[in-house]
C-alpha positions in Angstrom: -91.6 71.1 -32.7 -93.6 69.9 -35.7 -94.8 66.3 -36.1 -92.2 65.9 -38.9 -89.4 67.1 -36.6 -90.5 64.8 -33.8 -90.5 61.9 -36.1 -87.0 62.8 -37.3 -85.7 63.1 -33.8 -87.3 59.8 -32.8 -85.7 58.1 -35.8 -82.3 59.5 -34.8 -82.6 58.3 -31.2 -83.7 54.9 -32.4 -80.7 54.7 -34.7 -78.3 55.7 -31.9 -79.7 53.1 -29.5 -79.5 50.5 -32.2 -75.9 51.4 -33.0 -75.0 51.2 -29.3 -76.6 47.8 -28.9 -74.7 46.5 -32.0 -71.4 47.9 -30.6 -72.1 46.3 -27.2 -72.7 42.9 -28.9 -69.5 43.3 -30.9 -67.4 44.0 -27.8 -68.8 40.9 -26.1 -67.7 38.8 -29.1 -64.4 40.5 -29.3 -63.8 39.9 -25.6 -64.4 36.3 -26.1 -62.0 36.0 -29.0 -59.2 38.3 -27.6 -56.3 36.0 -26.5 -54.3 36.3 -23.3 -51.2 38.1 -24.3 -49.2 36.0 -21.9 -50.0 32.8 -23.9 -48.6 32.1 -27.3 -51.5 31.4 -29.9 -51.4 29.6 -33.1 -52.7 31.7 -36.0 -56.4 31.1 -36.8 -57.2 29.8 -40.3 -59.2 33.0 -40.9 -56.1 35.3 -40.0 -54.0 36.8 -42.7 -50.7 35.0 -43.6 -47.7 36.0 -41.7 -49.6 36.7 -38.4 -47.2 36.0 -35.5 -48.4 34.1 -32.4 -50.4 36.3 -30.1 -51.4 38.8 -32.9 -55.2 39.1 -33.0 -55.4 42.5 -34.7 -56.8 41.1 -37.9 -59.9 39.8 -36.1 -60.4 43.0 -34.2 -60.2 45.0 -37.4 -62.7 42.8 -39.1 -65.1 43.2 -36.2 -64.7 46.9 -36.1 -65.2 47.2 -39.9 -68.2 45.0 -40.0 -69.8 46.5 -36.9 -68.8 50.1 -37.7 -67.8 50.6 -34.1 -67.2 54.1 -32.8 -63.6 55.0 -32.9 -62.9 52.9 -36.0 -61.5 55.9 -37.8 -64.4 57.3 -40.0 -66.1 54.0 -40.5 -69.1 55.2 -38.4 -69.4 58.1 -40.8 -69.3 55.8 -43.7 -72.2 53.8 -42.3 -74.1 57.0 -41.9 -73.4 57.9 -45.5 -74.5 54.5 -46.7 -77.7 55.0 -44.9 -78.2 58.4 -46.4 -77.8 56.9 -49.9 -80.8 54.7 -49.4 -83.4 54.6 -52.2 -87.1 55.2 -51.8 -89.8 57.8 -51.4 -88.5 58.7 -48.0 -85.1 59.9 -49.3 -85.3 63.2 -47.7 -85.8 61.7 -44.4 -82.9 59.4 -45.0 -80.7 62.4 -45.6 -81.6 63.7 -42.2 -80.7 60.3 -40.7 -77.3 60.4 -42.5 -76.6 63.7 -40.9 -77.5 62.4 -37.6 -75.3 59.3 -38.2 -72.4 61.5 -39.1 -72.9 63.5 -36.0 -73.1 60.3 -34.0 -69.9 59.1 -35.6 -68.1 62.2 -34.6 -69.5 62.0 -31.1 -68.4 58.3 -30.9 -64.9 59.2 -32.0 -64.7 61.9 -29.4 -66.0 59.6 -26.7 -63.6 56.9 -27.8 -60.7 59.2 -27.4 -61.8 60.4 -24.0 -62.8 56.9 -22.8 -59.5 55.4 -24.1 -57.4 57.8 -22.0 -59.0 56.4 -18.9 -58.9 52.8 -19.8 -57.2 50.2 -17.6 -56.2 46.6 -18.2 -58.4 43.9 -16.6 -56.9 40.5 -15.4 -58.2 38.7 -18.5 -56.4 41.1 -20.8 -59.5 43.0 -22.1 -59.8 46.7 -21.8 -62.9 48.6 -20.7 -63.5 52.3 -20.5 -63.4 53.9 -17.0 -67.0 55.0 -17.4 -68.1 51.6 -18.7 -68.6 53.0 -22.2 -67.7 51.1 -25.4 -66.1 54.0 -27.2 -62.5 52.4 -27.5 -62.0 50.4 -30.6 -61.6 46.6 -30.3 -58.9 46.8 -33.0 -56.7 49.1 -30.7 -57.2 46.7 -27.8 -55.8 43.8 -29.8 -53.0 45.9 -31.1 -51.8 46.5 -27.5 -51.9 42.7 -26.8 -49.2 41.9 -29.3 -45.6 41.2 -27.8 -43.3 43.8 -29.3 -40.4 42.6 -31.5 -37.7 43.6 -29.0 -39.4 41.4 -26.3 -39.7 38.4 -28.6 -36.1 38.8 -29.7 -35.0 38.7 -26.0 -37.2 35.7 -25.3 -35.9 33.8 -28.3 -32.2 34.7 -27.6 -32.6 33.5 -23.9 -34.2 30.3 -25.1 -31.4 29.6 -27.5 -28.8 30.2 -24.9 -30.5 27.9 -22.5 -30.7 25.2 -25.2 -26.9 25.5 -25.7 -26.3 25.4 -22.0 -28.5 22.3 -21.6 -26.7 20.6 -24.4 -23.3 21.3 -22.8 -24.5 19.9 -19.4 -25.8 16.8 -21.2 -22.4 16.2 -22.7 -20.7 16.6 -19.3 -23.3 14.3 -17.7 -22.6 11.6 -20.3 -18.9 11.9 -19.8 -19.2 11.8 -16.0 -21.5 8.8 -16.2 -19.1 6.7 -18.3 -15.9 7.8 -16.5 -15.3 7.8 -12.7 -17.7 5.4 -10.9 -19.2 5.8 -7.5 -20.5 2.7 -5.7 -24.3 2.8 -5.3 -26.3 5.9 -6.1 -24.1 8.8 -7.3 -25.5 11.9 -5.4 -23.9 14.5 -7.7 -25.2 12.9 -10.9 -28.7 12.4 -9.4 -28.7 16.1 -8.5 -27.7 17.1 -12.0 -30.5 15.0 -13.5 -33.0 16.6 -11.1 -31.8 20.1 -12.1 -32.1 19.3 -15.8 -35.6 18.0 -15.4 -36.5 21.1 -13.4 -35.1 23.3 -16.2 -37.0 21.5 -18.9 -40.3 22.1 -17.0 -39.6 25.9 -16.8 -38.7 26.0 -20.6 -42.0 24.3 -21.5 -43.9 26.7 -19.3 -42.1 29.7 -20.9 -43.0 28.4 -24.4 -46.6 28.4 -23.6 -46.7 31.8 -21.9 -43.8 33.7 -23.7 -42.8 34.6 -20.1 -39.1 35.3 -20.0 -39.2 34.9 -16.2 -39.7 31.1 -16.6 -36.6 31.0 -18.8 -34.6 32.7 -16.0 -35.7 30.0 -13.6 -34.6 27.4 -16.1 -31.3 29.0 -16.4 -30.8 29.0 -12.6 -31.6 25.3 -12.5 -29.0 24.6 -15.2 -26.4 26.7 -13.2 -27.1 24.4 -10.2 -26.5 21.4 -12.5 -23.1 22.9 -13.5 -22.2 23.4 -9.8 -23.1 19.8 -9.1 -20.9 18.6 -12.0 -18.1 20.8 -10.8 -18.3 19.3 -7.3 -18.3 15.8 -8.8 -15.3 16.7 -11.0 -13.4 17.8 -7.8 -14.4 14.5 -6.2 -13.2 12.7 -9.3 -9.8 14.4 -9.2 -9.3 13.5 -5.6 -10.3 9.9 -6.2 -8.0 9.7 -9.2 -5.1 11.0 -7.1 -5.9 8.4 -4.5 -6.1 5.8 -7.2 -2.8 6.9 -8.6 -1.2 6.6 -5.2 -2.6 3.2 -4.6 -1.4 2.2 -8.1 2.1 3.2 -7.2 2.0 1.2 -4.0 0.8 -1.8 -6.0 3.6 -1.3 -8.5 6.2 -1.2 -5.7 4.8 -4.4 -4.2 4.7 -6.1 -7.5 8.4 -5.1 -8.2 9.4 -6.5 -4.8 7.5 -9.8 -5.5 9.2 -9.9 -8.9 12.7 -9.5 -7.5 12.0 -12.1 -4.8 10.7 -14.6 -7.5 13.7 -13.9 -9.7 16.1 -14.6 -6.7 14.2 -17.8 -5.9 14.4 -19.0 -9.5 18.1 -18.2 -9.7 18.8 -19.9 -6.4 16.8 -22.9 -7.6 18.9 -23.1 -10.7 16.3 -21.9 -13.2 18.3 -20.3 -15.9 15.7 -19.4 -18.7 16.0 -15.9 -20.2 13.0 -14.5 -18.4 14.5 -15.1 -15.0 16.2 -11.8 -14.8 13.0 -9.7 -15.5 14.5 -8.4 -18.7 14.0 -10.3 -22.0 11.2 -12.6 -21.4 11.2 -14.9 -24.4 7.9 -16.5 -25.3 5.8 -14.6 -22.8 2.1 -15.5 -23.2 -0.4 -12.7 -23.8 -2.5 -11.3 -21.0 -5.7 -13.1 -20.5 -4.7 -16.1 -22.7 -4.0 -18.6 -20.0 -4.4 -21.7 -22.0 -2.1 -20.6 -24.8 0.4 -19.3 -22.3 0.5 -22.6 -20.5 1.2 -24.5 -23.7 3.9 -22.1 -24.8 5.5 -22.2 -21.3 5.7 -26.0 -21.5 7.0 -26.1 -25.1 9.3 -23.0 -25.3 10.3 -22.2 -21.7 11.1 -25.7 -20.5 14.6 -25.2 -19.3 15.5 -27.0 -16.1 17.7 -25.8 -13.3 20.1 -27.9 -11.3 17.2 -29.1 -9.1 15.3 -30.5 -12.0 12.5 -27.9 -11.7 10.7 -26.9 -14.9 10.3 -23.2 -15.6 6.9 -22.4 -14.2 4.3 -20.5 -16.4 3.2 -18.3 -13.5 6.4 -16.4 -13.8 5.7 -15.6 -17.5 2.1 -14.7 -16.8 3.3 -12.4 -14.0 5.8 -10.7 -16.3 3.0 -10.2 -18.9 0.7 -8.7 -16.3 3.4 -6.5 -15.0 4.3 -5.1 -18.4 0.6 -4.6 -19.3 0.1 -2.7 -16.1 3.0 -0.4 -17.1 1.4 0.3 -20.4 -1.9 1.2 -18.7 -0.7 3.5 -16.0 -2.8 6.3 -17.6 -5.8 4.3 -16.2 -4.8 4.0 -12.5 -7.6 1.6 -11.6 -6.8 -0.8 -14.4 -3.0 -0.6 -13.8 -3.5 -1.2 -10.0 -5.6 -4.3 -10.7 -3.0 -5.6 -13.1 -0.1 -4.9 -10.7 -1.9 -6.8 -7.9 -2.5 -9.7 -10.2 1.2 -9.7 -11.2 2.2 -9.6 -7.5 0.1 -12.6 -6.7 1.6 -14.5 -9.7 5.1 -13.5 -8.8 4.6 -14.8 -5.2 3.3 -18.1 -6.5 6.2 -18.4 -8.9 8.6 -17.7 -6.0 7.0 -20.4 -3.8 7.1 -22.9 -6.6 10.8 -22.1 -7.4 11.7 -22.2 -3.7 10.0 -25.6 -3.2 12.3 -27.0 -5.9 15.5 -25.2 -4.9 15.6 -25.0 -1.1 16.2 -28.7 -0.6 19.3 -28.6 -2.8 20.5 -25.3 -1.2 20.1 -26.9 2.3 22.2 -29.9 1.3 24.9 -27.6 -0.1 24.9 -25.6 3.2 25.3 -28.8 5.2 28.2 -29.9 3.1 29.9 -26.5 3.5 29.4 -26.7 7.3 31.1 -30.1 7.5 34.0 -28.8 5.4 34.6 -25.9 7.8 33.3 -23.4 5.3 31.1 -21.8 8.0 30.6 -18.4 6.3 29.4 -20.2 3.1 27.2 -22.6 5.1 25.6 -19.6 6.9 25.1 -17.8 3.6 23.3 -20.8 2.0 21.2 -21.4 5.1 20.1 -17.8 5.2 19.2 -18.0 1.5 17.0 -21.0 2.1 15.2 -19.0 4.8 14.7 -16.1 2.5 13.1 -18.4 -0.1 11.2 -20.5 2.4 10.7 -18.6 5.7 10.3 -20.9 8.6 12.2 -23.8 7.0 13.0 -26.0 10.0 16.0 -27.6 8.4 17.7 -24.2 7.7 16.9 -23.0 11.2 18.4 -26.0 12.8 21.5 -25.8 10.6 22.0 -22.1 11.4 21.9 -22.9 15.1 24.7 -25.6 14.5 27.0 -23.6 12.2 29.8 -22.0 14.2 29.5 -18.3 13.6 33.0 -17.5 12.5 33.6 -14.2 10.8 34.8 -14.4 7.2 38.2 -13.0 8.1 38.7 -15.5 11.0 39.1 -19.2 11.5 38.0 -21.5 14.3 40.8 -22.7 16.5 41.2 -24.9 19.6 41.2 -23.4 23.0 44.3 -22.8 25.1 45.0 -22.4 28.7 41.7 -23.8 30.0 40.4 -27.2 31.1 39.3 -27.6 27.5 42.8 -26.9 26.2 43.3 -28.3 22.7 39.5 -28.7 22.0 37.2 -26.9 19.6 34.4 -25.9 21.9 31.3 -23.8 21.1 28.8 -21.7 22.9 25.1 -21.5 22.0 23.6 -18.0 22.3 20.6 -16.3 20.6 19.9 -19.4 18.5 23.4 -19.4 17.1 26.6 -21.3 17.8 29.9 -19.5 18.5 33.4 -21.0 18.7 35.1 -20.5 22.0 38.3 -19.4 20.2 39.0 -18.0 16.7 42.0 -16.5 14.9 42.1 -13.4 12.7 43.6 -14.7 9.4 45.5 -11.6 8.3 47.1 -10.5 11.6 47.2 -13.8 13.5 45.5 -12.3 16.6 43.7 -15.0 18.6 40.4 -14.3 20.3 38.7 -15.9 23.2 34.9 -15.9 23.6 33.8 -14.1 26.8 30.4 -15.3 27.9 27.7 -12.9 29.3 27.4 -12.6 33.0 27.3 -10.4 36.1 30.0 -9.2 38.5 30.9 -6.6 41.1 33.0 -3.9 39.5 35.4 -2.0 41.7 36.9 -3.1 45.1 35.7 -3.4 48.6 36.9 -0.9 51.2 39.1 -3.4 53.0 41.1 -4.3 49.9 44.7 -3.4 50.3 46.0 -0.6 48.0 42.5 0.4 46.8 41.8 4.0 45.6 38.7 6.0 46.3 37.6 5.8 42.6 37.1 2.0 42.8 33.5 2.3 44.0 32.0 -1.2 44.0 28.8 -1.7 42.0 27.0 -4.5 40.2 27.5 -4.7 36.4 25.7 -6.9 34.0 27.3 -7.9 30.6 24.4 -9.0 28.4 26.2 -10.1 25.2 29.1 -12.4 24.5 32.2 -10.8 23.0 35.6 -11.9 21.8 38.7 -10.5 23.5 42.3 -10.8 22.3 44.1 -13.8 24.0 47.1 -11.6 24.5 48.1 -8.0 24.1 48.8 -7.0 20.5 52.3 -7.9 19.5 54.7 -5.9 17.4 54.5 -8.5 14.7 50.7 -8.3 14.6 50.8 -4.5 14.6 53.2 -4.5 11.6 51.0 -6.8 9.6 48.1 -4.4 9.9 49.8 -1.0 9.8 53.2 -1.7 8.3 55.2 -0.3 11.3 55.7 -0.8 15.0 57.9 1.8 16.7 58.5 0.4 20.2 61.2 1.0 22.7 61.7 -2.7 23.3 62.0 -4.4 19.9 60.7 -8.0 19.3 58.0 -9.6 17.2 56.5 -11.4 20.2 56.9 -8.4 22.5 53.8 -6.3 23.2 53.6 -3.2 21.0 54.1 0.0 23.1 54.5 3.7 22.8 51.0 3.5 21.3 48.5 6.3 21.9 44.7 5.7 22.3 44.2 7.1 18.9 46.8 4.7 17.4 45.1 1.7 19.1 41.6 2.8 17.8 43.0 3.3 14.3 44.4 -0.3 14.4 41.0 -1.7 15.3 39.3 0.2 12.5 41.7 -1.3 10.0 40.7 -4.8 11.1 37.0 -4.1 10.4 33.9 -2.4 11.7 33.2 -5.0 14.4 36.7 -4.6 16.0 37.3 -2.1 18.8 38.9 -1.5 22.2 37.1 -3.1 25.1 35.1 -1.0 27.5 36.4 -0.7 31.0 33.6 -2.9 32.3 34.4 -5.6 29.7 38.1 -5.5 30.5 37.6 -5.9 34.3 34.9 -8.6 33.8 37.2 -10.6 31.5 40.2 -10.0 33.8 38.4 -11.3 36.9 37.1 -14.4 35.0 34.4 -14.8 37.7 36.9 -14.1 40.5 36.3 -11.6 43.3 39.9 -11.2 44.7 42.3 -8.4 44.0 43.9 -10.6 41.2 42.2 -13.1 39.1 44.2 -15.9 40.7 43.4 -14.8 44.3 44.6 -12.4 47.0 48.2 -13.7 47.4 50.7 -11.1 46.0 53.5 -13.7 46.2 51.8 -15.6 43.4 52.2 -12.7 40.9 55.4 -14.2 39.6 53.4 -17.0 38.0 50.9 -14.6 36.2 52.4 -11.2 35.8 55.4 -9.1 34.6 55.7 -6.1 37.1 58.5 -4.2 38.7 59.3 -7.1 41.0 60.3 -9.5 38.2 60.4 -7.6 34.8 64.1 -6.4 35.0 62.9 -3.1 33.6 61.6 -4.2 30.3 58.6 -5.9 28.5 58.5 -9.6 27.9 57.0 -11.8 25.2 53.3 -12.2 25.5 51.7 -15.5 26.7 54.8 -16.6 28.7 53.0 -16.4 32.1 49.9 -18.4 33.2 46.5 -17.3 31.8 43.4 -16.7 33.9 40.5 -19.1 34.0 39.1 -18.0 30.7 42.4 -18.4 28.8 43.6 -14.8 28.7 47.3 -14.0 29.2 49.0 -10.9 30.7 45.8 -9.4 32.1 48.1 -8.3 35.0 51.4 -6.5 34.1 53.7 -6.3 31.0 52.0 -3.1 29.5 49.0 -1.0 30.4 46.0 -1.6 28.1 43.9 1.2 26.6 40.1 1.0 27.1 37.4 2.7 25.1 36.0 4.8 27.9 36.7 8.3 29.1 37.8 8.4 32.7 35.0 9.4 35.2 33.6 8.5 38.6 31.6 5.4 39.1 28.0 5.4 40.3 27.2 3.0 43.1 24.0 2.0 41.2 23.8 -1.2 39.2 24.6 -0.9 35.5 24.1 -2.9 32.3 26.8 -2.8 29.7 28.2 0.6 30.8 30.4 2.6 28.5 31.9 5.1 30.9 31.7 8.9 30.9 30.2 10.7 27.9 33.3 13.0 27.6 36.5 13.8 29.4 40.2 14.7 29.1 41.7 11.3 29.7 41.1 7.8 28.6 41.2 4.7 30.8 44.1 2.2 31.0 44.0 -1.1 32.9 46.2 -4.0 34.1 49.5 -2.3 35.2 52.9 -2.7 33.5 56.4 -3.9 33.7 57.4 -0.8 35.7 54.5 -0.8 38.2 54.1 -2.2 41.7 51.9 -5.2 42.5 49.1 -3.0 43.9 48.8 -1.2 40.5 48.2 -4.6 38.7 45.1 -5.4 40.7 41.8 -6.1 38.8 40.1 -2.9 40.1 43.0 -0.5 39.7 42.2 2.5 37.4 44.9 4.5 35.5 44.2 7.3 33.0 46.1 9.3 30.5 45.5 11.7 27.6 44.5 9.9 24.4 47.6 11.3 22.6 50.1 10.0 25.1 52.8 7.6 23.8 55.0 5.9 26.4 56.9 2.6 26.6 54.5 1.1 29.1 51.2 1.6 27.2 49.8 -1.0 24.8 46.4 -2.6 24.1 44.4 -5.7 23.2 41.5 -6.0 20.7 37.8 -6.7 21.3 35.5 -8.2 18.6 31.8 -7.4 19.0 29.0 -9.9 18.4 25.9 -8.2 17.0 
């Protein structure tokens, strides 16, 4: 090699080294400037207009152009040409350098291609050749850092959907916060607020990094907020249903208080138009207590018989009640208004009662003195309904003889108190010892509660095996007909009395059990046939002998019509002596139907027994005009089918006391 050739080679090598150093320095600067493709960047002032966030290709191109890096697409060759065009005496040598530069450029392009195929991405986003070379262009590296349009569209679309979702949740949260209230901290709403805050943090992180994964986390947080709101909505529906139920209870209570107050005002003689709960006249508006009070005094000042002014609480209560009805779409408000109305109605009732009960009580006393016992009882009970615990009314009720409306109080007959109006006090009430049914003329005797031995002892003459002795307790007083029902009385109730032996005062006979029961039903619900136990208890009148008068059969003529003295026929009722309780013909004349089915006695003690549950025959007691003395005993039991009609069967009526 000549000296000239050596110089040329040396210059070429020096140029190549210089170019490699310049390229290395360029890559260092480019690596410092290349942004992280995961972080959105604002466009630099030196970038071209229209550059999107994260696009740094402009800077890379400038660097490549200015530095003439290998792999910049012929720019290396251009640099060589520019060097070859240099001026000066050494132009020939420059031409040689240009050729070498071109060759170096071609070599650089080839190395860039090879090196680029083996490149891998480093954590900071820069790319480096697998062999450590710098052949890949910095411009290509920045071109790969740009998010593609499809990714950005997906990112922006997700962000827009999340923003809409968040706005929807915010609206639901506001509605939930202003609607149904929960005492203390509301756990569902607190959870919603936490989810929204979490979603906001993920969205901010996504905006900085353009990472769609952060948006997915934000969307998951918003879904959790939706679930919390749904749970709260279910809780709200249940609470509203419970409130609606409580509201209806409050409404029913207010209606009851209103009706009670209206009754109290009517009973007290308050007759203003609002007393019936309908047209309420000058009703004050809700919440305007002062105005309402003035209007009540000026416009509602009608007075009742007791001299009591119409109270304003009634009008306020009516207003509250009506306002509650208009607001039932808001159960909580309506319930509060109904409760306020109830309290006002109760106060109005008390005030009305205080003015009216005194007058009612005086009217009740007057009715009692006049013998209008039903009216006196009605008025006294009304006083107690208006003023529970009124001592005057309680005392009067205990003194008023409890005479049914269809009866009248009469004097006793056939006892030591004959001709006197006696009473019996039981269960805090007073009962006359004798009354008369007005329509039929049947007289009743009060039979007092007590205990006796039903049946007969084994040594009693003429007893049957079904007369098993056992203790029976009668717990309530009851009225029993003084005599057997007469034909006249039967006609007054049923319109007919077909008996074998005709006569108004004769006992009605040829009567079946069904006929007797139907007669009692016509008198009223409290009338019936006596039970077998009631009949024997009333017949004995505290006696223990075979007959109520004793054990001497020869005395029967004084108390009984039987085959020994009847002459084969019935006789007028009440013509023989009564027993100790004033009952006639309990022995003889006609058999008397009882309520019970026939059945065997139990030897066990019994309380108010009603006989067998079922059977074929009904019980008859007392004997008749055609029976022997033994069949007229107190304990003797006879039975017959309930359809049987014969001329020796009749009945007497029982009146229950409830």
